[in-house]
C-alpha positions as CSV (number, residue, x, y, z in Angstrom):
1,M,10.5,-21.0,-6.7
2,S,11.8,-17.6,-7.5
3,E,12.4,-15.1,-4.8
4,P,9.3,-12.9,-5.4
5,A,7.5,-16.1,-5.8
6,A,8.5,-17.2,-2.5
7,K,7.8,-13.8,-0.8
8,E,4.4,-14.0,-2.3
9,Q,3.7,-17.3,-0.4
10,A,5.1,-15.7,2.8
11,L,2.4,-13.0,2.2
12,C,-0.5,-15.3,1.9
13,D,0.7,-17.1,4.9
14,T,0.8,-13.6,6.9
15,L,-2.5,-12.8,5.6
16,A,-4.0,-16.1,6.5
17,S,-2.7,-15.8,10.1
18,L,-4.6,-12.7,10.6
19,D,-7.9,-14.1,9.5
20,S,-9.9,-11.4,8.5
21,V,-8.3,-8.0,7.2
22,I,-9.7,-4.5,6.1
23,V,-7.2,-3.4,3.1
24,A,-6.6,0.2,3.0
25,Y,-7.2,0.3,-0.8
26,S,-6.5,3.5,-3.1
27,G,-6.0,1.5,-6.2
28,G,-2.5,2.0,-6.5
29,V,0.3,-0.4,-7.5
30,D,0.9,-1.7,-3.7
31,S,-2.6,-1.6,-2.4
32,A,-4.3,-3.1,-5.6
33,Y,-1.7,-6.0,-5.2
34,L,-2.3,-6.5,-1.4
35,A,-6.3,-6.3,-2.2
36,Y,-5.8,-8.9,-4.8
37,I,-3.7,-11.3,-2.6
38,A,-5.8,-10.7,0.5
39,S,-8.9,-11.5,-1.5
40,R,-7.6,-14.8,-2.9
41,T,-6.2,-15.9,0.3
42,L,-9.4,-14.8,2.6
43,G,-12.2,-14.6,0.2
44,D,-14.9,-12.5,1.9
45,R,-12.8,-12.0,4.8
46,S,-10.8,-9.4,3.1
47,V,-12.6,-6.1,2.3
48,A,-10.9,-3.5,0.5
49,V,-12.1,-0.2,1.5
50,T,-11.5,3.1,-0.6
51,A,-11.6,6.6,0.9
52,D,-13.6,9.2,-1.1
53,S,-11.5,12.2,-0.1
54,P,-11.3,15.7,-1.8
55,S,-7.5,15.0,-2.3
56,Y,-8.1,11.8,-4.0
57,P,-8.0,12.2,-7.9
58,E,-11.0,10.8,-9.7
59,R,-8.9,8.7,-12.1
60,H,-7.6,6.8,-9.4
61,R,-11.1,6.2,-7.9
62,A,-12.5,5.0,-11.2
63,L,-9.3,2.4,-11.6
64,A,-9.9,1.4,-7.8
65,I,-13.4,0.5,-8.8
66,R,-12.7,-1.2,-12.0
67,I,-10.0,-3.3,-10.6
68,A,-12.3,-4.2,-7.8
69,K,-15.1,-5.1,-10.5
70,D,-12.4,-7.1,-12.6
71,F,-10.9,-9.2,-9.9
72,G,-14.0,-9.8,-8.0
73,L,-12.6,-7.9,-4.8
74,R,-15.1,-7.4,-2.0
75,H,-14.9,-3.3,-2.2
76,E,-16.5,-0.8,0.0
77,I,-16.3,3.3,-0.6
78,I,-16.2,5.4,2.6
79,K,-16.5,9.3,2.9
80,T,-13.1,10.9,4.8
81,S,-13.4,14.6,5.6
82,E,-9.7,15.7,6.3
83,L,-10.7,18.9,4.7
84,D,-12.6,19.6,7.9
85,N,-9.6,19.6,10.1
86,P,-8.0,22.9,10.5
87,E,-4.6,21.3,11.3
88,Y,-4.7,19.4,7.8
89,R,-5.8,22.6,5.9
90,A,-2.8,24.3,7.5
91,N,-0.8,22.1,5.3
92,P,2.3,21.4,7.9
93,S,5.1,19.1,7.0
94,N,3.4,16.2,8.8
95,R,0.0,17.0,6.9
96,C,-0.2,13.2,6.0
97,Y,-0.4,12.5,9.7
98,F,-3.6,14.4,9.8
99,C,-5.0,12.6,6.6
100,K,-3.9,9.3,7.8
101,H,-5.4,9.6,11.1
102,E,-8.7,10.3,9.5
103,L,-8.7,7.5,7.4
104,Y,-7.5,5.1,9.9
105,T,-10.4,6.3,12.6
106,H,-12.7,5.0,9.9
107,L,-11.0,1.8,8.7
108,S,-10.4,0.9,12.6
109,A,-14.2,1.1,13.5
110,I,-15.0,-1.0,10.5
111,A,-12.3,-3.6,11.3
112,T,-13.5,-3.5,15.3
113,A,-17.0,-4.3,14.1
114,R,-15.8,-7.0,12.0
115,Q,-13.3,-8.4,14.2
116,A,-10.6,-7.7,11.4
117,I,-7.1,-6.1,11.1
118,V,-6.3,-3.1,9.3
119,V,-3.5,-3.6,6.7
120,D,-2.1,-1.1,4.0
121,G,0.5,-1.2,1.0
122,N,3.7,0.0,2.4
123,N,6.5,-1.7,1.1
124,A,10.0,-2.5,1.9
125,D,11.3,0.5,0.0
126,D,9.3,2.7,1.9
127,R,11.1,2.4,5.0
128,G,13.5,5.2,4.3
129,D,11.2,7.6,3.1
130,Y,9.7,10.6,4.9
131,R,6.4,9.5,5.7
132,P,4.5,11.2,8.7
133,G,1.3,9.0,7.8
134,R,3.4,6.0,9.3
135,Q,3.0,7.5,12.9
136,A,-0.7,7.4,12.6
137,A,-0.6,3.7,11.2
138,R,1.6,2.7,14.4
139,E,-1.0,4.7,16.6
140,F,-4.0,2.3,15.2
141,G,-2.1,-0.8,15.0
142,V,-2.3,-1.1,11.4
143,R,-0.3,-3.8,9.6
144,S,2.0,-3.6,6.7
145,P,2.4,-7.1,5.4
146,L,4.2,-6.3,2.2
147,D,6.7,-4.5,4.0
148,E,6.6,-7.6,6.5
149,V,7.7,-10.2,4.1
150,N,10.3,-7.4,2.6
151,L,8.6,-7.2,-0.9
152,T,10.0,-4.3,-2.8
153,K,8.3,-2.1,-5.2
154,D,10.1,-3.7,-8.4
155,E,8.8,-7.1,-6.9
156,I,5.1,-5.8,-6.5
157,R,5.2,-4.6,-9.9
158,E,6.6,-8.1,-11.3
159,L,4.1,-10.0,-9.2
160,S,1.1,-7.8,-10.2
161,H,2.1,-8.2,-13.9
162,R,2.1,-11.9,-13.6
163,A,-1.4,-11.6,-11.9
164,G,-2.8,-9.7,-14.9
165,L,-3.1,-6.6,-12.7
166,P,-3.3,-3.3,-14.9
167,T,-1.8,-1.5,-12.0
168,W,1.6,-3.2,-12.6
169,D,3.2,-0.4,-14.6
170,E,1.1,2.5,-13.1
171,P,3.4,5.5,-12.2
172,A,3.9,6.3,-8.5
173,S,1.0,8.4,-7.3
174,A,0.3,10.9,-4.3
175,C,-2.6,12.7,-3.2
176,L,-3.4,16.2,-4.7
177,S,-2.5,17.8,-1.6
178,S,1.0,16.7,-2.0
179,R,1.4,19.3,-4.9
180,I,0.6,22.3,-2.5
181,P,3.9,23.7,-0.9
182,Y,3.9,23.4,3.0
183,H,2.0,25.8,5.1
184,T,0.1,26.9,2.1
185,E,-3.5,26.2,2.8
186,V,-5.1,23.0,1.3
187,T,-8.5,23.9,-0.1
188,D,-10.8,22.1,-2.4
189,E,-10.7,24.9,-5.0
190,K,-7.0,24.3,-5.3
191,L,-7.3,20.6,-5.3
192,R,-10.0,20.9,-8.0
193,T,-7.6,23.2,-10.0
194,I,-4.6,20.7,-9.5
195,E,-6.8,18.1,-10.9
196,R,-8.0,19.8,-13.8
197,A,-4.3,20.8,-14.8
198,E,-3.1,17.1,-14.3
199,Q,-5.8,15.8,-16.2
200,A,-4.8,18.3,-19.0
201,V,-1.2,17.4,-19.1
202,R,-2.4,13.7,-19.2
203,A,-4.5,14.0,-21.9
204,L,-1.5,15.5,-24.2
205,G,0.3,12.0,-23.6
206,F,2.5,12.7,-20.8
207,R,2.7,9.7,-18.1
208,V,5.1,10.5,-15.3
209,F,4.4,14.2,-14.2
210,R,3.3,16.7,-11.4
211,V,1.7,20.1,-11.6
212,R,3.0,21.9,-8.5
213,H,0.6,24.9,-7.2
214,H,2.0,28.0,-6.5
215,D,-1.0,30.1,-6.2
216,D,-1.5,31.3,-9.8
217,L,1.4,29.7,-11.2
218,A,1.7,25.9,-12.2
219,R,5.0,24.6,-11.9
220,V,5.3,21.4,-14.0
221,E,7.4,18.6,-13.5
222,I,7.9,16.2,-16.0
223,A,10.0,12.8,-16.3
224,R,13.3,13.8,-18.0
225,D,12.9,11.4,-20.8
226,E,9.4,13.1,-21.8
227,M,11.1,16.6,-21.3
228,P,12.3,16.8,-25.1
229,R,8.6,16.5,-26.2
230,A,7.4,18.9,-23.4
231,L,9.9,21.5,-25.0
232,A,8.7,21.1,-28.4
233,P,7.1,24.5,-29.3
234,D,3.5,23.0,-30.3
235,V,3.4,20.9,-27.2
236,S,4.6,23.7,-24.8
237,A,1.9,25.9,-26.4
238,A,-0.5,23.3,-25.5
239,I,0.7,22.7,-22.0
240,V,0.2,26.6,-21.2
241,R,-3.1,27.0,-23.2
242,D,-4.6,23.8,-21.2
243,L,-3.1,24.7,-17.9
244,K,-4.6,28.5,-18.0
245,A,-8.0,27.0,-18.9
246,A,-7.7,24.9,-15.9
247,G,-7.3,28.0,-13.9
248,Y,-3.8,29.2,-13.7
249,R,-2.2,32.7,-14.7
250,F,1.3,31.4,-15.3
251,V,2.8,28.4,-16.4
252,T,6.2,26.9,-16.1
253,L,8.4,23.9,-16.8
254,D,10.7,22.7,-14.2
255,L,14.0,21.8,-16.0
256,Q,14.8,19.6,-13.3
257,G,12.3,17.3,-14.4
258,Y,9.9,15.1,-12.1
259,R,11.3,13.8,-8.8
260,M,9.2,12.3,-6.2
261,G,8.4,14.4,-3.1
262,S,10.2,17.6,-4.6
263,L,8.3,19.7,-2.2
264,N,10.1,17.8,0.6
265,E,13.6,18.9,-0.5
266,G,13.7,21.7,1.9
267,L,12.6,19.9,4.9
268,F,16.1,18.3,6.0
269,M,18.3,21.0,4.9
270,R,20.8,22.4,7.4
271,P,22.2,25.8,7.3
272,A,25.9,26.1,6.2
């Protein structure tokens, strides 16, 4: 048995020991794989729950619904209201804590009513990353079975591919609020502008990118291997045209390219 397959068996054993689970299911690579394995292991004792949130892109919601339907997952959608929380809207560096607190408040209530355990898709590669949402997970007793059996992102992609999950090669994703610089208010209007802009960039054929929101300026980060095409005069003109149509006055291409969590870059820098 290969190492990923052995870890998958350990995951099945872990989930079986929990007896009944509520999966925090966004439809991304990790949560889709976890929801799939939980469903195969526990049947109707596994429920994948998706939060219908203002910061959750419609594309991801549609993907989550499609996977649940195609793979026979027991799936429910709930409404979350993190934008009603002034601490979340203020967008501090631990914004994710308030988002996850809102999510786990709902999921824990569901789990308590059904005598289940809440599980999420954090994996072994997430341990060293800056993730303030993990504090909320600890406070609510959320389990991370992928991490517990030491599954890495690459292994999850490989196992997802074997299972036929369409998410196996999906780019890393994050909520739309992560495009707004810290300490700049998060509003529904900004989130919808970002979503329109990213839909436009995706429609132009780009795969790995972010549109960072700086008031009336869009700073577009595109993967380095896709950058030459973005710099082609006709394509760059289309990016500018479409992002202005989405609501921005100015559009700039970040020559450093896409890097995950670029708005975190200044958080831990010490003065010289």
